N, C-alpha and C positions, 0 to 999 in steps of 0.2 A: 595319519598316525602309524608309527612303526611298531611292529610287534617286538617284544623283548624276550629272549630266552632267560629262564630262571637261573640256569647254571652260571655261576660267577656274579650274579646280580642280586643275591639274597644273602643276608647275614643275620644269624640268630645267636643271641647270647642269653645265658641264664646264670645268675649269681656271679657275674663278672667273667664268665668263661665263654668263649666263642664255641658254639656247637656245630657250626656250619660244615666243618670238614667231615663230620660223621653223618650228616643228613643227606638223604636223597629226596626228602620232601619236608616242607615247612609251610603249613597252611594256617593263615590267620583267619579265625572264624569270629564274625561279629553278628550274633543272633539277636534280633530285636523282637522282644515280646509284643504280641498284638493283643491289646486289651479289648474285650467284648463291650461294646456300648449300645448294642441293639436294644430298643425298647418297644413298647406296644404301638407306638406311633410310627415306627420305622417301616419303610416299604421294602427293605432288604436287610441283609446282615450288615452291621456297622462295627467298626473297630477304630482304635487309635493306637499310635505307637507307644510302647511302654519302655521299660529299661532294656539296655543292651547287655548281653552276656558275652564276654570276650574269652577266647582261648587260642592257644597256638598248638597245633597238632604236628608232631615231629615223627619222622621215620627215617631209617637208614641202616647203616652197618654198625653193629655193636663193636665196642672196643673197651678194654679195661680203663682207658683214660676217660671215655664217656661215662662209664659206670661209676668212676670216682666222683663225678659231678652229680649224676642223677640217682645213683644207688642209695647214698646216705639220706637223701631227701625222701625217698620212698620208704626206707626202713623207719625213719622217725619223722613223719610228715607234720606239717602244721607251721613251719617257719616260713614267713613271707620273704621272698627274695626279689631282686631286680631281674627284669627280663626285657628284651627288645627284639624287634624284627625290623630290618631295613631292606627296602626293595628299590632297586635302581631302575628307573625307566629311561626313556629316550632323552629326557630333558632335566631330570632331577632325581634325587634319592629321597624317598619318603620313609621316615622312621617313626614307628609306634613304640613307645616305651612305658613301662610300669615300674615305679620306684617302690620297693618294699611291698609289692602287691601281687607277687606271682608265687605259686606253689605247685608241686607235682600233684596232678589229679590221677593219672594213670601212668604206669611204666611197665612195659612188657618186653621180655627178651624171648625171641623166637629162635629155635634151633631145630633143624631137620637134617636128615641124612642127605648127603650130596648137595648141601646148600650152605651159604654163608650164614653166620649168626647175625641176626638182624634185631632191631629194636623198634618200638613205637612208644611214644610218650605224649601226654597232653599236659600242657601248662595251663592251669586255671588262673585267670587274671581278674583281680578285683578292681572295681572302679574304672573310670574312663582313662584312656592312655593320654600321654602327651604326644602330640603329632607334630612333627617338624618336616619341612620340605626344603632341601638345599640343593 
């Protein structure tokens, strides 16, 4: 198995706009709930997999072009948009996509003396994604 650098091999889009050029980090989080099933007859803790909560956490250099995409969504939240993340490995590109099921959960603009203006954002994703590998 060959390791793959993320630079140049990850593409993120939100509401039809590629955000990759502004990002230095794009993390797809798939958190699976664990439902407690322990009962009085159990000999130890027991659980079963529940629902999965999906999100994409973004970070990088802030720019007004980026803000034109994320800013209005943060000011008037609640509109579900399209989002996708594609990761290219050594043999294929795997794409996870959500159609009309993505919205801004968090959007932060960070500015400090002697530093670049940066941002972080979380895209909250509803439902299971479509997953393709090509």
